[in-house]
N, C-alpha and C positions, 0 to 999 in steps of 0.2 A: 504494500500500500504506500502511495506517495507520502512524503514527509509532511506532517501537519494536517493531513486530511482524515476525517472520520465520517463515515456514512451517516447521512441524515442530520448533520449539524453544520451550520454555516460558520466554519472556522477558517481564518485566513491562512493561506499556505506560507506566506512570508510576513515579516514584520512591516514596519512603516518604511516609507521612502527615506533614503539617506543619500544625499548628493555630495560627491567629492569632485573638486576641481583640480586638475593638473595645471601647470603654468603655461600651456600652449595658447589658451585664449580665455583669460580670466574674465574679461568683460562679457563675453557670451555666456560663460558659466553663471555669472552673477545675474544676468538677465533671465536665464532659465529658472534660477532659484526664486527670483522675484515673481515670475509668472506662476510658479507652483506654491508661492507663499511658504517656502521652506528655506531654512538657513543652510548655507554650505557647511558641511561637517568639517571640524578642525583636523588639520594634518600639518606636519612639518616636512618639507622637502629638504633633506640634508645634503650638503656639498662638502665632501671630504678633500683633504689636501692632495690625495692621489687621483682626483677627478672622478672618484666613485660617487654614486648617488645612493642616498638612503631615504626611507620614509618612516615617520612615526605618527600613528593615529592618536588623536587627543582622547578619544573614548572608544568603547567597544562597538563593533558593527555586527556582533553575533546575532544571527537569525534575521537580519534586516534585509530589505530589498534595496540593494545598493546600485547607484548609477555613477560611473566614473566618466567625467567629461574631459576630453582631450582632442584637440586638433593636432594631427601629426604633420604640421607645417614647419617652416624654418624656426629654430634649428631642428631639422628633421630627426636626426639620430638621437639627440638629447631627448626630444619630446617622445619619441618612440620608447626609449628605455625607461623614462620616467613613468610612462603609462604602464609598462610591463611590471615594473617594481611595485607600483601602487596596487595593481590587480593582484599580484601575488601576496602582498601584505594583507589585503582584505580576505583572500582565500584562507590564509593561515590564521586569520582572526575569526574564522567560521561564519562569515557573512552568509545569509540565507540564499541569496541569488545576486549575482554580479553581472551588470550590463555595461559593456564598454560603449559609451556614446562618442562617436567619431564624426564630428561635422565634416571633417576633411580627412580622407585616408591616403596616406603617402604611398608611393610606388604603384599607384593605380594603372599607370601606363605600361608597367612591366607585367603584362598579363598573358604573354605567349612567347614562344621561341620564334621570332621572326627573322633571326639570323643564326648561323652556327655558333656554338660555344657561348651562349648567353643565358642568364638565369631567368627564372620566372619569380621575381621578387615579391609580387603581389601574393602569391601562394604562401611564401615564407611569412609574410606579414600576418596572414590569416592564422597560420599554424602557431605563431608566437603568441598572439592574442589569446588563443584558446588554451595553450599550455600554461600561460601565466595565470589563468584562473577565471577567465570570462565564461559565463554560462550563456550569455546572449550578446548580440552587438546591435548597434543602431548607427546608421550612417546616411549621408546625403549625396545623391547624384554621383554614383560611381562612374569612372571613365568608360567602363565597359560592363555590360550586364552580366557577363560570364564570371565576374569576380565573386558573385554570390555563391557560385559553386565551389569556391576555394574554402569556404567556411563549412565545417561540419556541425556547428552550433546554430541554433535558430537566430534570426535577426529581422530587423525592420529596415529595408532599403527604401528611403524616402526621396522625394524630389522637392527642391525649393522653387521649382518653376510655378507651382500653384501660387506662391506668394508673389512672384514676379508678374504672373498673368494679371492678377488683380491690380497691380501698380500700372502696368502697361495699358490696360483698358482705359484708364483715365487719360492717358496721353493720346489715344487714338483719335479723339474728337478734334484735335488740332493738327492731325497729320494728313498729308495729301497722298491718296492712293497707297496706303501702307502695304509693305510686303516684307515677309520674314525671309531672311537669307541665312543659311548655315555655312560655317566656315569650311566644311568638308563633307564629302558624301557619307562618311561614317556617322555623322550626326543627323542624317536625314530623317530618321524615324522620329526622334524627339523633336526635331524642327517641325515636322508635319503635325505632330500632336499640339505643339505650341501654336502653330498657325491656325489650326482648327478651333482651338479654344478662344482665340481672339478674333476669328472670322476674317482672316486675310489669306491671300495666296502665298505660295512657297516657292523660293528659288534656291538653287544650290551652287556652291563653288566647288569645282573639281580641282584637286591639287595632287601633286606627287611629292612624297617624302624622299629625300636624298639618302638612300639605303646605306651607301658606303660610309658616309660620315656619321649618320644617325642624327644630324642636326640640320635645321633649316628646312624649308619647304618651298615649293614653286607653285604659285597659283597659275592654273592653266586655262580654265574656261568657266564661264558663267552659264548655268542652265536655268533659263527663266528671263523675265523682263523686269528691269529696274529703272529704265529711263524715265526721268521726271517724277519718280516716286520717292517717298520717304521710306528708308530701309531700317529694319530691326535686324542687326547682325548678331547671330546667336551662336553661343558655344558653352561648353560645360565649365571650362577653366581658361584663364589667361596666365601663361607663364612668362616668357620673355616678350610676348606681343609681336613676335615675328610674323606669325600666320595672320594675325589681325591686321598688321600694317599692309601686307600683301593684299588681303581681302579688301581693305578700304580703298587702296589705290586702284584695284580692278573695278570696284563698284563706281568710283568717281569717273574712271575712264569710260564706263558704260552708261554714264549720264544720270546716276543716282542724284536725287535732290539733297536730302539730309540723311545722315547715318547715326543711329543710336546703337551703341554696343551693349549687349545683354549677356551676362555670364554669371555663374554661381560662385566659383572658387577664385578668389583674387590672390593667386600665387605671387604674381608680380615680381619675378626675379629681375635683377638688373639686366638690361636697361628698360624694362617694361614701362615704368612710370614716365620716363623721358619720351619714349616712343608714343605712348598714348596721348601725352600732353601736346605733342606736335601734330597729331592727326586731326583732320577736319571732322571731329565727332561732335554731334549736338549734345549727347548725354552719354554717360557711362553708368549703367545700372548693374549692380552686383549685390552680394550679400556679405554677412559677417561670419561665414563659416571659418574664415581665416582673418585674424586681426591685421588690419592694414596700418603700418607704421605712420606716425603723424607726418613725417617728412614726405612720404609718398602721397598722402592725402592732400598736403599743401600743393604739391606739384600738379596734381590732377584738378585741384581747385573746385569751382562751382559746378563743373560738369559731372562730378562724381555724386552718385546717389547710392547709399548703402542700406539695404533692407535687412531687417533682423529675422533670423530663423528661430529665435528663442521661443516665440509662441508655438511654432510648429513642433519643435523638439519637446517643449514642456508639455504640450497636450498629448503627444505620443507616449512620453514617460508616464503620465497620469493614467492613460488608457492601458498601457502594459501592466502597470501596477494593479489596476482594478480588474484586469482580465477582460477588457472590452475591446471590440473590434477597432483596429486602426483604419481599415479600408473604408469604413463608414464615413470617415472624415472627408473622403474624396469621392463619395458615392460609388465605391467599388464593391 
């Protein structure tokens, strides 16, 4: 019989919600805590002289329904190991159930062997999270859907585009013949879904990645019509903004009117902020799955709009804790 369950009696399987924040995105963790009206549980992240990391919990998590919030963004390897150590600490403290809440999952692009003698690091990430002690995981907008298959623990793979759709719909009233454009063919399905939700046509950019070097892309062709139209340029994440720069230049050459860049994960590796600030973009719409440093916010200026995923993650945490459907939030 499952732990804590007795036939004919309404007894909770796990204890109360207990939220722990790692140091990857403390602002988002705080916003989730405020949504749930729950304080963040106390913990110390210890930094030893030999560069080792330690964790000390302020109080017991025994039997509790624990959620560990960590974006595995820059500094990537520090944030990953901090997450793993906190997960193991909670497992050794006999937490009832541990969910790793990962607004952004690192190594999502390393999902297959597309060249000889290369790793599948995304699978390694999934294995480490499970071995460290997570019973479940929760994440947003994986780079590729097949990453879900790397986890053998259950999870909620969510999308922030529901939040972005609501924001964009308010902008559509002032747009001229709006059209959604995806930055590559691999994003076509999600682009089509986004276009259907806001009621606009879809166009695609075909590009070829330079296999030998593994860096850089070449925009080749536009499939669809953008001349004289306001464009919503869509992607899941922006890293160095090289692909975005090529896409914007192509769209302008094809006669696009204005271009609004829309993406979920603001990785923004150098020189992304400089590239984006120099492009003829009307607006840059993203989310807070990754904390954007103040100096990069300043460079992007008033063009930047950051939407919070805290209400989405907070509501999913609440539903998971209460054993209610998450799909009902999206009419699924």
